[in-house]
mmCIF file of the N, C-alpha and C atoms, coordinates in Angstrom:
data_MODEL
# 
_entry.id   MODEL 
# 
loop_
_atom_site.group_PDB 
_atom_site.id 
_atom_site.type_symbol 
_atom_site.label_atom_id 
_atom_site.label_alt_id 
_atom_site.label_comp_id 
_atom_site.label_asym_id 
_atom_site.label_entity_id 
_atom_site.label_seq_id 
_atom_site.pdbx_PDB_ins_code 
_atom_site.Cartn_x 
_atom_site.Cartn_y 
_atom_site.Cartn_z 
_atom_site.occupancy 
_atom_site.B_iso_or_equiv 
_atom_site.pdbx_formal_charge 
_atom_site.auth_seq_id 
_atom_site.auth_comp_id 
_atom_site.auth_asym_id 
_atom_site.auth_atom_id 
_atom_site.pdbx_PDB_model_num 
ATOM 1   N N  . MET A 1 1  ? -19.923 5.199  -22.789 1.00 0.00 ? 1  MET A N  1 
ATOM 2   C CA . MET A 1 1  ? -19.025 4.757  -21.711 1.00 0.00 ? 1  MET A CA 1 
ATOM 3   C C  . MET A 1 1  ? -17.869 5.749  -21.544 1.00 0.00 ? 1  MET A C  1 
ATOM 4   N N  . ASP A 1 2  ? -17.319 6.158  -22.665 1.00 0.00 ? 2  ASP A N  1 
ATOM 5   C CA . ASP A 1 2  ? -16.212 7.114  -22.612 1.00 0.00 ? 2  ASP A CA 1 
ATOM 6   C C  . ASP A 1 2  ? -16.688 8.441  -22.027 1.00 0.00 ? 2  ASP A C  1 
ATOM 7   N N  . LYS A 1 3  ? -17.893 8.835  -22.433 1.00 0.00 ? 3  LYS A N  1 
ATOM 8   C CA . LYS A 1 3  ? -18.462 10.091 -21.942 1.00 0.00 ? 3  LYS A CA 1 
ATOM 9   C C  . LYS A 1 3  ? -18.705 10.002 -20.434 1.00 0.00 ? 3  LYS A C  1 
ATOM 10  N N  . GLN A 1 4  ? -19.201 8.846  -19.987 1.00 0.00 ? 4  GLN A N  1 
ATOM 11  C CA . GLN A 1 4  ? -19.498 8.660  -18.563 1.00 0.00 ? 4  GLN A CA 1 
ATOM 12  C C  . GLN A 1 4  ? -18.213 8.706  -17.743 1.00 0.00 ? 4  GLN A C  1 
ATOM 13  N N  . GLN A 1 5  ? -17.165 8.070  -18.246 1.00 0.00 ? 5  GLN A N  1 
ATOM 14  C CA . GLN A 1 5  ? -15.890 8.058  -17.517 1.00 0.00 ? 5  GLN A CA 1 
ATOM 15  C C  . GLN A 1 5  ? -15.355 9.476  -17.374 1.00 0.00 ? 5  GLN A C  1 
ATOM 16  N N  . ARG A 1 6  ? -15.500 10.268 -18.432 1.00 0.00 ? 6  ARG A N  1 
ATOM 17  C CA . ARG A 1 6  ? -15.014 11.635 -18.390 1.00 0.00 ? 6  ARG A CA 1 
ATOM 18  C C  . ARG A 1 6  ? -15.795 12.443 -17.357 1.00 0.00 ? 6  ARG A C  1 
ATOM 19  N N  . GLY A 1 7  ? -17.106 12.194 -17.281 1.00 0.00 ? 7  GLY A N  1 
ATOM 20  C CA . GLY A 1 7  ? -17.937 12.898 -16.306 1.00 0.00 ? 7  GLY A CA 1 
ATOM 21  C C  . GLY A 1 7  ? -17.509 12.590 -14.888 1.00 0.00 ? 7  GLY A C  1 
ATOM 22  N N  . VAL A 1 8  ? -17.213 11.317 -14.633 1.00 0.00 ? 8  VAL A N  1 
ATOM 23  C CA . VAL A 1 8  ? -16.773 10.910 -13.293 1.00 0.00 ? 8  VAL A CA 1 
ATOM 24  C C  . VAL A 1 8  ? -15.452 11.574 -12.959 1.00 0.00 ? 8  VAL A C  1 
ATOM 25  N N  . GLN A 1 9  ? -14.564 11.664 -13.942 1.00 0.00 ? 9  GLN A N  1 
ATOM 26  C CA . GLN A 1 9  ? -13.255 12.274 -13.707 1.00 0.00 ? 9  GLN A CA 1 
ATOM 27  C C  . GLN A 1 9  ? -13.412 13.750 -13.359 1.00 0.00 ? 9  GLN A C  1 
ATOM 28  N N  . VAL A 1 10 ? -14.307 14.428 -14.085 1.00 0.00 ? 10 VAL A N  1 
ATOM 29  C CA . VAL A 1 10 ? -14.545 15.853 -13.820 1.00 0.00 ? 10 VAL A CA 1 
ATOM 30  C C  . VAL A 1 10 ? -15.079 16.052 -12.412 1.00 0.00 ? 10 VAL A C  1 
ATOM 31  N N  . ILE A 1 11 ? -16.018 15.180 -12.006 1.00 0.00 ? 11 ILE A N  1 
ATOM 32  C CA . ILE A 1 11 ? -16.594 15.284 -10.661 1.00 0.00 ? 11 ILE A CA 1 
ATOM 33  C C  . ILE A 1 11 ? -15.518 15.066 -9.607  1.00 0.00 ? 11 ILE A C  1 
ATOM 34  N N  . ARG A 1 12 ? -14.655 14.077 -9.832  1.00 0.00 ? 12 ARG A N  1 
ATOM 35  C CA . ARG A 1 12 ? -13.579 13.804 -8.862  1.00 0.00 ? 12 ARG A CA 1 
ATOM 36  C C  . ARG A 1 12 ? -12.648 14.997 -8.729  1.00 0.00 ? 12 ARG A C  1 
ATOM 37  N N  . ILE A 1 13 ? -12.295 15.604 -9.850  1.00 0.00 ? 13 ILE A N  1 
ATOM 38  C CA . ILE A 1 13 ? -11.404 16.770 -9.820  1.00 0.00 ? 13 ILE A CA 1 
ATOM 39  C C  . ILE A 1 13 ? -12.087 17.923 -9.093  1.00 0.00 ? 13 ILE A C  1 
ATOM 40  N N  . TRP A 1 14 ? -13.381 18.147 -9.405  1.00 0.00 ? 14 TRP A N  1 
ATOM 41  C CA . TRP A 1 14 ? -14.119 19.249 -8.785  1.00 0.00 ? 14 TRP A CA 1 
ATOM 42  C C  . TRP A 1 14 ? -14.193 19.066 -7.275  1.00 0.00 ? 14 TRP A C  1 
ATOM 43  N N  . LEU A 1 15 ? -14.496 17.830 -6.855  1.00 0.00 ? 15 LEU A N  1 
ATOM 44  C CA . LEU A 1 15 ? -14.578 17.548 -5.417  1.00 0.00 ? 15 LEU A CA 1 
ATOM 45  C C  . LEU A 1 15 ? -13.216 17.744 -4.762  1.00 0.00 ? 15 LEU A C  1 
ATOM 46  N N  . GLY A 1 16 ? -12.169 17.288 -5.433  1.00 0.00 ? 16 GLY A N  1 
ATOM 47  C CA . GLY A 1 16 ? -10.817 17.422 -4.890  1.00 0.00 ? 16 GLY A CA 1 
ATOM 48  C C  . GLY A 1 16 ? -10.435 18.882 -4.708  1.00 0.00 ? 16 GLY A C  1 
ATOM 49  N N  . VAL A 1 17 ? -10.720 19.693 -5.718  1.00 0.00 ? 17 VAL A N  1 
ATOM 50  C CA . VAL A 1 17 ? -10.385 21.117 -5.642  1.00 0.00 ? 17 VAL A CA 1 
ATOM 51  C C  . VAL A 1 17 ? -11.203 21.801 -4.556  1.00 0.00 ? 17 VAL A C  1 
ATOM 52  N N  . THR A 1 18 ? -12.498 21.483 -4.501  1.00 0.00 ? 18 THR A N  1 
ATOM 53  C CA . THR A 1 18 ? -13.376 22.099 -3.500  1.00 0.00 ? 18 THR A CA 1 
ATOM 54  C C  . THR A 1 18 ? -12.923 21.745 -2.087  1.00 0.00 ? 18 THR A C  1 
ATOM 55  N N  . MET A 1 19 ? -12.595 20.471 -1.882  1.00 0.00 ? 19 MET A N  1 
ATOM 56  C CA . MET A 1 19 ? -12.149 20.040 -0.556  1.00 0.00 ? 19 MET A CA 1 
ATOM 57  C C  . MET A 1 19 ? -10.818 20.692 -0.206  1.00 0.00 ? 19 MET A C  1 
ATOM 58  N N  . LEU A 1 20 ? -9.956  20.857 -1.204  1.00 0.00 ? 20 LEU A N  1 
ATOM 59  C CA . LEU A 1 20 ? -8.657  21.480 -0.969  1.00 0.00 ? 20 LEU A CA 1 
ATOM 60  C C  . LEU A 1 20 ? -8.841  22.930 -0.531  1.00 0.00 ? 20 LEU A C  1 
ATOM 61  N N  . ILE A 1 21 ? -9.732  23.649 -1.210  1.00 0.00 ? 21 ILE A N  1 
ATOM 62  C CA . ILE A 1 21 ? -9.998  25.050 -0.864  1.00 0.00 ? 21 ILE A CA 1 
ATOM 63  C C  . ILE A 1 21 ? -10.558 25.149 0.552   1.00 0.00 ? 21 ILE A C  1 
ATOM 64  N N  . HIS A 1 22 ? -11.526 24.295 0.862   1.00 0.00 ? 22 HIS A N  1 
ATOM 65  C CA . HIS A 1 22 ? -12.117 24.311 2.203   1.00 0.00 ? 22 HIS A CA 1 
ATOM 66  C C  . HIS A 1 22 ? -11.071 23.933 3.244   1.00 0.00 ? 22 HIS A C  1 
ATOM 67  N N  . GLY A 1 23 ? -10.177 23.005 2.892   1.00 0.00 ? 23 GLY A N  1 
ATOM 68  C CA . GLY A 1 23 ? -9.130  22.584 3.817   1.00 0.00 ? 23 GLY A CA 1 
ATOM 69  C C  . GLY A 1 23 ? -8.175  23.729 4.121   1.00 0.00 ? 23 GLY A C  1 
ATOM 70  N N  . VAL A 1 24 ? -7.874  24.519 3.101   1.00 0.00 ? 24 VAL A N  1 
ATOM 71  C CA . VAL A 1 24 ? -6.965  25.652 3.295   1.00 0.00 ? 24 VAL A CA 1 
ATOM 72  C C  . VAL A 1 24 ? -7.637  26.733 4.133   1.00 0.00 ? 24 VAL A C  1 
ATOM 73  N N  . MET A 1 25 ? -8.930  26.962 3.863   1.00 0.00 ? 25 MET A N  1 
ATOM 74  C CA . MET A 1 25 ? -9.664  28.009 4.578   1.00 0.00 ? 25 MET A CA 1 
ATOM 75  C C  . MET A 1 25 ? -9.922  27.626 6.030   1.00 0.00 ? 25 MET A C  1 
ATOM 76  N N  . LYS A 1 26 ? -10.216 26.331 6.248   1.00 0.00 ? 26 LYS A N  1 
ATOM 77  C CA . LYS A 1 26 ? -10.534 25.877 7.610   1.00 0.00 ? 26 LYS A CA 1 
ATOM 78  C C  . LYS A 1 26 ? -9.793  24.579 7.882   1.00 0.00 ? 26 LYS A C  1 
ATOM 79  N N  . VAL A 1 27 ? -8.526  24.700 8.205   1.00 0.00 ? 27 VAL A N  1 
ATOM 80  C CA . VAL A 1 27 ? -7.677  23.523 8.382   1.00 0.00 ? 27 VAL A CA 1 
ATOM 81  C C  . VAL A 1 27 ? -8.168  22.656 9.532   1.00 0.00 ? 27 VAL A C  1 
ATOM 82  N N  . THR A 1 28 ? -8.625  23.298 10.606  1.00 0.00 ? 28 THR A N  1 
ATOM 83  C CA . THR A 1 28 ? -8.997  22.544 11.801  1.00 0.00 ? 28 THR A CA 1 
ATOM 84  C C  . THR A 1 28 ? -10.479 22.192 11.819  1.00 0.00 ? 28 THR A C  1 
ATOM 85  N N  . SER A 1 29 ? -11.214 22.616 10.781  1.00 0.00 ? 29 SER A N  1 
ATOM 86  C CA . SER A 1 29 ? -12.664 22.409 10.794  1.00 0.00 ? 29 SER A CA 1 
ATOM 87  C C  . SER A 1 29 ? -13.076 21.376 9.747   1.00 0.00 ? 29 SER A C  1 
ATOM 88  N N  . LEU A 1 30 ? -12.792 20.117 10.016  1.00 0.00 ? 30 LEU A N  1 
ATOM 89  C CA . LEU A 1 30 ? -13.158 19.042 9.095   1.00 0.00 ? 30 LEU A CA 1 
ATOM 90  C C  . LEU A 1 30 ? -14.666 18.837 9.079   1.00 0.00 ? 30 LEU A C  1 
ATOM 91  N N  . GLU A 1 31 ? -15.307 19.039 10.219  1.00 0.00 ? 31 GLU A N  1 
ATOM 92  C CA . GLU A 1 31 ? -16.757 18.847 10.321  1.00 0.00 ? 31 GLU A CA 1 
ATOM 93  C C  . GLU A 1 31 ? -17.501 19.825 9.415   1.00 0.00 ? 31 GLU A C  1 
ATOM 94  N N  . ASP A 1 32 ? -17.030 21.059 9.332   1.00 0.00 ? 32 ASP A N  1 
ATOM 95  C CA . ASP A 1 32 ? -17.677 22.051 8.469   1.00 0.00 ? 32 ASP A CA 1 
ATOM 96  C C  . ASP A 1 32 ? -17.568 21.631 7.006   1.00 0.00 ? 32 ASP A C  1 
ATOM 97  N N  . THR A 1 33 ? -16.421 21.047 6.651   1.00 0.00 ? 33 THR A N  1 
ATOM 98  C CA . THR A 1 33 ? -16.231 20.598 5.271   1.00 0.00 ? 33 THR A CA 1 
ATOM 99  C C  . THR A 1 33 ? -17.198 19.475 4.942   1.00 0.00 ? 33 THR A C  1 
ATOM 100 N N  . LEU A 1 34 ? -17.358 18.532 5.870   1.00 0.00 ? 34 LEU A N  1 
ATOM 101 C CA . LEU A 1 34 ? -18.289 17.422 5.655   1.00 0.00 ? 34 LEU A CA 1 
ATOM 102 C C  . LEU A 1 34 ? -19.720 17.938 5.600   1.00 0.00 ? 34 LEU A C  1 
ATOM 103 N N  . ALA A 1 35 ? -20.040 18.910 6.453   1.00 0.00 ? 35 ALA A N  1 
ATOM 104 C CA . ALA A 1 35 ? -21.383 19.473 6.489   1.00 0.00 ? 35 ALA A CA 1 
ATOM 105 C C  . ALA A 1 35 ? -21.691 20.203 5.180   1.00 0.00 ? 35 ALA A C  1 
ATOM 106 N N  . PHE A 1 36 ? -20.657 20.755 4.554   1.00 0.00 ? 36 PHE A N  1 
ATOM 107 C CA . PHE A 1 36 ? -20.839 21.472 3.297   1.00 0.00 ? 36 PHE A CA 1 
ATOM 108 C C  . PHE A 1 36 ? -21.326 20.529 2.200   1.00 0.00 ? 36 PHE A C  1 
ATOM 109 N N  . PHE A 1 37 ? -20.818 19.299 2.211   1.00 0.00 ? 37 PHE A N  1 
ATOM 110 C CA . PHE A 1 37 ? -21.207 18.324 1.183   1.00 0.00 ? 37 PHE A CA 1 
ATOM 111 C C  . PHE A 1 37 ? -22.485 17.585 1.555   1.00 0.00 ? 37 PHE A C  1 
ATOM 112 N N  . ALA A 1 38 ? -22.829 17.581 2.836   1.00 0.00 ? 38 ALA A N  1 
ATOM 113 C CA . ALA A 1 38 ? -23.990 16.809 3.297   1.00 0.00 ? 38 ALA A CA 1 
ATOM 114 C C  . ALA A 1 38 ? -25.304 17.494 2.925   1.00 0.00 ? 38 ALA A C  1 
# 
């Protein structure tokens, strides 16, 4: 359980950082960011 929680936290941080980078690179292109994850 502890291991699983840590994995979820890592994924959340990774997604947050990735979205932040994409947001900085393409501030007006939200659709491209969503398409990147789709």
